[in-house]
N, C-alpha and C positions, 0 to 999 in steps of 0.2 A: 625593659628588654623583652622582646617577643619570644615566645617559646617556639622551638622548631616543630614543623609539621610532622605528624606521624607518617612513617614511610608508606603506610597502606592507605592514606587518605587520598581520595579521588575527587576530581571536580564535580560540582553539582550536576546531576543529570547524565553522568558518564559512568555507569556501573560496570563492575565485573559480572560475568555470567558464569556460574559454577556448574559442576556436574550435579544432577543429571540434566539440568535445564538447558545447558549449552548443547548437549547431544540431542535433546528433544527438538530444539529449534533447528539445528542443522539437518536433522532427519526430515522435518517438515519442509524446509527449503528444497531439499533434494526431491521430495515427492511432488511438490508444486511444479518445479522445473520440468520434471518428467511429464507431468500432465500437460503443461504448456506445449512441450515439444510434440506431444501426441496430437495437438490441434494445429500443428504447422508453425509454431513460433520458435524461431532460432535464437540461440543465446548470444548476446554481446556482453563485453566486459569493459566498460568505460574506466578511465583512470580515477583515482581517488581525488586528485586535484588537477586543475587546469589553469591556464593563464586567465586572469580576471575578465578580460574583454570577451573571450569566447564562452566562458562559463556563464556569464551574466548577460549574454546576448539573447535576443528573442524572448521566449517564455521564461528564461532564467532571470530576467530583470525583476520579476515580481518577488524573487527570493534574495535580492541583494542585501536586505537588512538582516537576513539570517545566515549570511556567509562569513565564515572565518577567513581572514586574509593573512598570507605570509609572503615574505620576500624570497624570491628564488635566488640563491647565492650564485648560481651559474650565469643567469642572464641579467640579473638585476631588475627583473620585472615582477609586478605583483601577481600573485597566484591566489586562487580561492579553493578552499576545501568544499567539496560538493555538499549542499544542503538537501539535494533531491536528485534522483537519477534520471527522471523523465526528460529534462532539457538536454542532458548528455546524449540520451538515446535519439532524441530528435535531431541533434547535431550530426550524429553518426549517420542517421538515415538519409539526411539531405546533402551530406558531403561525401563521405567514404562509400556509402551505399546508394548514392543518388542515381546510379545507372541501373539498379536492380528493378525488376518489374514490380509494379504496384497492383494490388495492395501488398505492402511489406509488413510481415509479422515478425516482431522482435521481442525477446524476453530478457530479463536481467535479474540479478540478485546482488546485494552488497550493502555496505554500511554508509550512512550519511551522518554529517555533523552539523548541528544548528546552534546559532548564538543563543537563542531562547527556546525554552520549552513552552508548552501551553497549559491551560488549566486542566484539560482532559489528558494531555500527553506531556508530562513534565520532563521526560527524558530528552536529552539533547543529542545523544548518539542513538540512532535508530536503524534497525535492519529493515531493508526494503526488498520486496520481490514482486515482480509484476510484468506486464506486457504492454506493448504499444502496437497499434494497428494503424499504419501510415499510408496515406494515399487513398482513403475511402471516406466519402462524405455522406453516404446514405444511412438511413436509420438501421439497416441491417448490421452495419458495423458497430453501432452503439449497443444493439441487442447482443451481438456476439460477445463483446468484452464483458458486459454485465453478467451474462449467463456463464461465461467462462469463470469469472470471479466467484460466483455463488456455487457453481458446480464443483470447482476446485476446493472450496472451503468445506462443502458438504462431504466430499471424499475424504477429508481429514477428520471427519466426525464432528464438525462444528454444527451445532443444532440451532433451531429457531432463528434462521437468518431473515433479515429484512433489508431492503434497499430503499434509501430515501433519494428521490430524484429532484433535480432542480434545473433551471435554465438561467444561468447568471447573466445572459445577454438580454433577457426579456425586459427587465426594468429600465436599463439604459436605453434600449430601443424605444420604449414607450416615452420616456422623458424627452428624448430627442425629437420624436414625432410630435409631441405636444409643444415643442419649442421652449421648454423650461430652461432657464439660465443655470449655469454651473452651481451657483450658490444654493438655489432652491433644490436642484437635483441632489446636492450633497446633504441638505437637510432631510429630504425624503429618504435618501439612502440610509442615513443614521437611524431615522425613526423605524424604517423597515427592519434593519438589523436588530433593533431592540424589541421588535414586535410591539411598538408603541402606537396603538390605534389612535390615541388622541393627537399624537404628533403628526400622523398621516392626515387625519381629518382637518387639522389646522391649515393645511395647504389650500384646501378648498377646491371647488370646481370638479371637472372631470377627473384629473389625476387623483384627488382624494377619494372619489367614489370608486374608481376602477381599482386602484392599488389597495384600498381598504378591503374591497371584496376579494381580491386575489390573496391578500395576506390571511384573511379569515378562512380561506379554503384549504389551508394546510391540513393534511391528513391523508387518508387513503387516496391512492393515485386516481382511482376511478371517480371519486367525488370531486377531487381537485380539477380533473379534466372536464367534468361536467360543468363546473363553474366557469372554467376557462372558455369552453365552447359557447356558453350562454352569454358571455360578456362581449360587448362591442369593443373591438380594439382597432387601432389604426392599421392600415394595410401593411405597414412595415413590420408589424409583429406576427403576421400570418406564417412566415417560414418557421419561426420558433414554435408556434402553436401546432402546426401540422407535424413537424418533426417529433415533438414530444409525444403527441397522440399516437403516431405510428410506432415509436419505440415501445410505448406501453402495450400496444396491441401485440407486437411481436413477442415480447417477453411473456405476456399473459397466455399466448397460444403455446409457447414452448414450455413454460413452467407455471401452470395455473395455480399452484399452491404457494408460490413465492409471495411473501408479503411485500407489496409495493406501496410506498407512500410518496408524497410530493409536497414540496414547499416552493410555490411559484415565485416567491420574491427573495429567496436565499441568494447570498452573494459571498459572504465571508468565507475565506479559505479557497475560493474558486476564482481568484483575481485574473488569472491568465486563461481561463476557460472561454471558449467561444460558442458553446452550445450545450446540449444535454450533458449534465454532470451528475455524479451520484456518490453516496456514502454507504458503506456496507456495515451493518450492525448485527450483533447476536444478543438475544435477550439474556440479561444477567451479566453481560460484560460491560464494564463502565466506560470503555473507550471504543472508538470506531476501529473496525478491523482493517478497513482500507478505504481509499477514495479513488475517484477516477472521473474521466470526462473528456469532452471534445476540446481541441485546441488546434492551433496552426503550427505545424512542425517546420522549423527553419525560418520562422518569421523574425526578421531582423531589419536593420536599416537597409533599404533598397531591395528587400526581398519580401514577396507577398506570403510565402509559406504554402504548405499543402495541408489539406484536411487530415486530421489524425484524431484518434481516441485511444484510451487505454486505462489502466488502473495500477495502483500501487497498494500492496498489502503490507502491513506492519508486522514483522515476524514475531516481535515480543508479545503483542496482543493476540495474534493467531495462536501462539504457543499456549497461552492461558486458556483458550477456548477449545483447542483441538484435543482429540483423544490420543494419548501417547501410544506409540507402537509397542507391542508386547515385548517385555524385557527378554533378552536372549540369555539362555543359561550360561552361568559363569563356572568354569571348571578350573580348579587349582591343579597345576602340574608340579608335583614335588621336584625338588632339586635333583638333577640327573635324569629326568624323564626323557624318553626317546623323542627327538624333535619331529619325527615322522608322525607320531601319535598326535602331537599338537596340530600339525598341518591337517590331519584327517578330521579332527574335531572342528577346526575352523571352517573347513569345507562343508561340514554338516550344519553350519550356522551357529555354532557355539562360540562363546568368548573364552579364551584361555588366559590364565594368569600364571606365569612361570615363577617358581620359587628360585631365588638367586643364591640361596645358601641352604645347607641342611637345616631342617627344623626338628626340634625335639618332639613336638606333637603336630602332625600334619593336619589333623582336623581343626585344632585350635588356630593354626596358621591360616588355613583356608577360610575359616569364619572371620578372622581378623582382616583379611583382604577382600571380604565381601563375596566369597564364592559359596555356592550351594552344593557343588559337586567336587569330587576328587578323582583324579586318574590314579588307579591302583592296580598293579599287576596287569596292565594293558586294558583294563575295563574302567568304565565310569561308574562311581557309586555316590550316593548322597553323603554329604558331610555328617559326621557323627554316627555313621553306620559301619560296622566292621572294624 
């Protein structure tokens, strides 16, 4: 006979977030959204779940394996709980806001739920906050969102930031230009994902030579770009090469101290990206702070989509790296205190905790409730004094 589950047991990867961490995370989200608004990004609020066919259309199809599905008791149709917010924002932009002038700048914040966690991110319920810049295909758009991500994190006190760039379309473009069949392309893709130099070399010919060189170039963006520029590539790869070079130049001009690295053959995690993509890290933090990149918004059956780029920051990881806001003074209001006094203290930026019953010792009661100050005779005094 199986024992009943403990009433507090939660599914793997779906944790409670307790004080003060929940408050710290909410504060960071509010500050980030304010910063995004200052740059012209307007907030949207997509629903937690949608009909499966719309949630998994376009860029959302890459996340079908990560989507929890439920039956809608009203319509009898299958619905999906969002595993990522970006496809929802893209849907809003190209349908509900399709008439709005481009480029369109949108921001969002919310929770997502995924079937599986990853080695670096085992959580399955994750907080996301980010922006999408839709209807802009130039390198200036990529530079804007990358700089907005790093500037926003720096404003939260996140230190030692670095951005790792990649172009997920480069290797597929090269393989197609060389006329490689799907089986060989898949072998190369797997070898590159594993950074398996021997596996790449086994393919032989120009593909092995070029891709081996690009794989070995991973590191500082300037060095990777120098290798890319010095390597003879098919004409079809020129747009990717030029776009990446210009993005690096623009970021370097605006933020010369920002650490930029590049992996020219990276693809994993960027399956629906269509151009320059990136991951944001902070030294000493074991997981990525956020990811972003270029994609086609609204791309679905019968629709070409429009150029877009953006980023998503993971609020739990950002919270571990960011400097908490200074704690607000907590003032204990003994039972029977004048409500006007409490309103005045809160207007001054203090936290008030009201006593709901007479206490024998107000100092002991204030300490028990985590307060450092007490309202006494209309004035605020430290706990334990007087």
